[in-house]
N, C-alpha and C positions, 0 to 999 in steps of 0.2 A: 504493499499500500504507500509506505514513505517512498519508495523507488518509483513507483509509478507516478505519484504526485510531483516528485522532483523532476521527473522527465517531462512531465505536462507543463510545469512551471517554465522549464528551460525553453520548451516549444513555443510556449505562449510569449516569453521574453524576445525570443528570437523572431517571431512574426511581428510583435510590437517594434521593435527597433528597426526592422526592414521597412514597415510602414514609416517610422519616424524619418528614416533616411530618404524615402521617396518623397515624402511630404516635404521634407527640408530642401531637396532638389527643386521640386516644383515652386514651393515657396521662393527659392533663391532667384529663379527666373521671373516669377511674379513680381518680387521686389524690384529686380532691375526694370521691368516694364513699368511698373508703378511709379517708381521714383525718377526714372529716365523721363517719361511722359510729363510728370508733375513739374520736374525741374525745367523742362523745356517750355511748358505752358507758363509756369511762373515767370520766366525770363523773356517771354515771347508773347504769343496772342492773347493770353490771360494774365498780363503783368499786374492789373489792378485787382485780381479776382483769385487770391493764394487758396482759399478754402474750395473754391469750385475747381481750381487747377487739381487739387488734391483729390477731389471727388472723381473727375473725370480719369485720373490716372488710376485710382484704385477700381473704377468700374471696368476699365478695359483689362487690367490685371485680373480682376475677379472672373471674367467670361474666359480667359486662358486658363485660369486655375481650376474652374470646374471640369473643363474639358480634359486636362492633364490629369486631375486626381480622379476623375471617373474612368478614364480608359487606362490608367497606369497604377498611381497609387493604391486604390481602393477598387481596383477592377474585379476582385473577387466578392467585394461586397455591395455592388451596384444593386439598387433596388429594381424591381421590375417595373414600378411606375416612375417613369422617367420625370414626368412632369412634377410629381411630388417631391422627388430628389432635387430637381432644380430650384424648385420654390424653397424648399428648406436650405438649399446652399445659398441661395439668393438672401433669405433672411438672415442667416448666420454671417454672410459677408456684408449685409447691410448694417449689422451691429459692429462688425470689424472697422467698416468704412466710418461709421460714426465715432468710433474711438480715434481713428487717426485724423479724421477731419476735424473732429471735436477739439483735439488738443492743438492742431493748427489754429483753429478759430480762437480757442482760449488763450493761446499765447499772443495772437494778433490783436484780438479786441479787448480781452480780460486783462492782459498784462502789458498792453500797448507796445508790444514788440513790434518793430518795423523792419528789422534786420531780415532779409529773405532766407539767409543761411540759418539762423536761429529757427525761423518758422518753418524750414524745412527739416531740420533736425527734430523739431516737436512732433512732426508727422512721422518721421521715422521711428522716434519713440513709441508712438501711438501704434504704429504697424507691429512692432515687437510685442506690444501687450496683446493686441489683437490675435496674433500669430498663435499664442498658447491657447487664447479661447477657441480659436478656429479648429485647432487640431482635435481637441477633445469633443467639440461639437460635430466636426465631420465623423469622427470615428464612432461616436455614440448616437448621433441623431440622423445624419445625412447617409453615410454609408455603413448601414448597421446591419446587413445580413448576418445571421448568425454563423458563428464558428462552427456549429454542427454540421454545416455542408461541407467542410473540409475534413476529408478521412482522418487525417492525423489529429484532429481535435473533436472527434465525434462523440467522445464518451467523457469530455471534461466535466459536464454537468453531474456525472455520477460520483465525481471527487467532492462536489460541494454540496450536492443534495444530500442530506442525512436520511438513512434507512430508518423506517418506523421502529425496528427493535434497538437503534441506538439512541432514539430520543428519550430522555428523562420522563418518567411518568406515562409513557405509553408502553403497554403490554400487547404483544401479538401472539395469539394463541398458536400453539405447536400443532402443527398438522403432523398425523401420525403416517409414517412411510412403512408400508408393509415390508417385511423381511422375506426375501425370496427363500430362505432356508427354512423358515417356520411354516408349518401347514396351515392353511386357512381353516379353522373350525366352524366358521358360520355357515359353510356351504352344506 
């Protein structure tokens, strides 16, 4: 039982870290898209709209991120209902975009910071905070197909679910099993 539990925990940790690595790779590219586009917009077409520039950059990065996470990072956890999955993804990313855009707006309007580099860094800090929220939300709310579909983890619930005879206060009546060596006297 202990060896089986240890093997399962190692398997789950391995799966988790593979997902984290893939999520990090997708996130790194999305980070470049988000910040590259935001920086360009803040210093060009949206020079007077820093928070809007952050919103546009984050929105484009979100679309990339959904496609990459759906078809690579969490490909084995995709929901059958694509519309629901996409809407949940957008909702969670909306929260993330709100964090990064909100920190940019708070720095500019709440703290009266005018330096574009500081405003840019406020948004970057917001992205880092939102990334932690996004990973766990994606993993458990968006791409949440059960591990039971994967053969190597199909019996993990048995390690967690307790059998009735091991729970305190619960008695399970013993069933008599006929002994093939003893003659049946009832017949």
